[in-house]
N, C-alpha and C positions, 0 to 999 in steps of 0.2 A: 443416486440418478442423475445424468448430466445429459445435458443436450446441448445443443448451438444455437445461438436465438438471438435475439433485437430488441435493445433500448434505446428508444430516443432513433439518434442516426447510426448508432454502432452496433456492431454486430458483435457476439464475445461467447463465450463460454460459462453456462448456467449449472451449477452444483447446487440439487437438492437434498436435504438431509430423508430419511428414510420414514420416519415418522409421519404423522400428517399435519399441514401448515393453519396458520400465516406463518412464519420464523422471524426474527431479527434478522437484517439485512447486513451482507458486507460486499462491498466493491473491492475485488483482489487486482491491483495493479500491478503490471507490469515492468521487471528492467526495462532497461535499454536494449536488450535483445529483440522485444517483439512477445507475443503472446507466445509463449512457448510452452513445451509439456511442463516443462519445472513448475512453473504460473496456473498452470492447471491443476496439478499432482497437488498445489497448497491451497487452490476451492474446493476440492474434495475433502481435505483436510478439515478444511472450516465446516463445508458440508457435514463431515461426519461428527463433528460438535453440534451438530444445530441448528447449525443458517445457512439460508438461502445465498450463496456465493453468487457472485458473478463478475464473470474475470474480462472485460472492455480487450477488443482486439484493436488499440488507438493506432497504430498501423496500417490496417485496413488490407488486412493478409499477407503484408511484405515481414518479412524477418529476417535478421541477421544472424550468422552463423555462430555460435558462441564462440570467443575469440579472436572475431572479427571486428575489430573497434572502428574502424575505418566505414564502417558499412552503418554499424549500430550509428555511431556519431552522425552519419547522415542523413537516416533515419529519426532520429531525437531532432534536427535542425529542420527538417521536414513538416513531422509533423507534430511536433511537440509545443507549437505555438496555437494549433486550434486543438491540441486535448483538453485543455481549462473547459473550454465551450462546450465540449463533447460528453467531457464526464455533467458538468452540470445537467445537461439533456438527460444524461442517464439518470440522475437522481430525481430530475422530475418526473421522469416514467416509474421509478420502483416503488416511490412514496406511494403513486395511485395503486400499484400491484396486487392482486389479490392476494399473493402469496406473502406478501409482505408485511410484517407486524404493525410497522412504522417507524420501528426504530432502526437506523441504519448509521452503519460504522464503514469509515474505509481503511484499507491497510495497502500500502505500497512499497516495495524493493527498487532502491536506484535510483534511477528517473518515477519510477512510481512512487518512490516514498516522497519526493516532491511533489508530484503532484496529489497525494489524499493529503499534504498539508493544505496544498492549492485548492483543494475541494471543499477544504474546511473553512478556508477564509469566504468562499464563494455561496455557500449553502450549508445549513444548520445540521450540521451533521454532529451527530449523540458522541462518537470517539472518533481517535483517529491515530493509529498507528503507521511509524515510520520505521523502517528500516533502511539503513544508510543513505538516506535522503540524497542523491545528487546535485547539487547546486541549489540547494535551499537558502545558502546564504541569499539568494537572489532576489527571494521573496519575503526577507524577515520585515522588512519597509508596509508591509501589507500585513501583517501577524496581528496589527490591533483588530480585524476584522471576525479573528477566530476563535471561535464563544466554547469550542466541544475541548473535554479533557483528551491532553497528549502522553503517548506513548510512545519514545524515542532509543531504538536501538543502535549502538554503533558498536565498530572495533577501532583499538588502538591504533593499529596498524595499519589504518586505513588511509592513503595517501590522497586520496582525493576528498576525503572530509575531515580534514587535521581538529587535532581533538581540541586545540583552542577554537575553531568554529564549532564543535559542540559543546563548550562551555559558552560560548555567546546565544548558544538559540537558548540553553538552560535556563541565563538569568534572563533572557528575552521574556521567555516565561513567566519567571519569578515575578518581571514587571509587570505583565500583563496580568496576571492573578488569576491565572490557568491553572488547573490540576493539570500536574504533568509526573512523571516519571521519565529522567534520563539515565541510562545504562549504556555503559563502556565497556565492551570486554575484554581482558586483558589478552596478547597475543593473537589475535584476530584482526581481520585486514577488511577490505571490502566484499560483499556477497559470503559472507562466512556463515550463512543460512541456507546455501543454494547446494543441497546436498547433492546435487546430481553431476557436479565438479568438486572432482576430489582435491583438485588443484587450491581450493580457497574456503572448502568447508570444513568448521570445527565445529564436529560432534558436539564439546562439553558446552559450549557458548551457543549453538541451534538448540539445544536440547532447553537450557538455561530458558533462552529468548522464547521458545514455545510455551512454554507454563506460564512465563509472563503473560504473553498475548493473550491466552485464554483466559486468565484469570482477570484482564483487563476488559475486553470485550463485554465477560461475564456479567462483572459488576454494572455496564454502564447499557450493556443492548438486551440483556435480558430480564 
């Protein structure tokens, strides 16, 4: 079951499991294109696995067409600075929602991958998964506040997130003593999980990533 709803000051797409709640909860955070059908489909997949999944509309109704990088960048510049504050408010509202079991995690893609980490820095999440978190190196100096276990999923041909940056991220999590797993998929670029775009989708990597994500959240949220 799915519906449009609002937590904090942000509207979004809420997907619920079919069984009776309360359920462990996931914030599913959009790519830089905005809250599109792809993001909603991922929320639905998590709901089918038994999670209350909320995908916030951090662009407040605006959306960039797939491939329109200039528009996407303008939306990131417009809404990116306020997104962490809004995610905090969503977390604060969700943790007291009757459908939430009290366990909350975040999973994000691209821009959302960085926001998923940022929320973990600011709020006591139980687990954080970042798919190719764009610009995550800009928040490395804040990572000491992160307490949640981390799953990071990247492609070795992602020009926006070089393998060296991923290695730096891995070493930083080692230094902080955080439970983590960092996977770099061969022959895969940015957005390899995006099954709605044949230009970037890598089915073998995406399938493995999905299995890892399911195990990760089952361990820490269920």
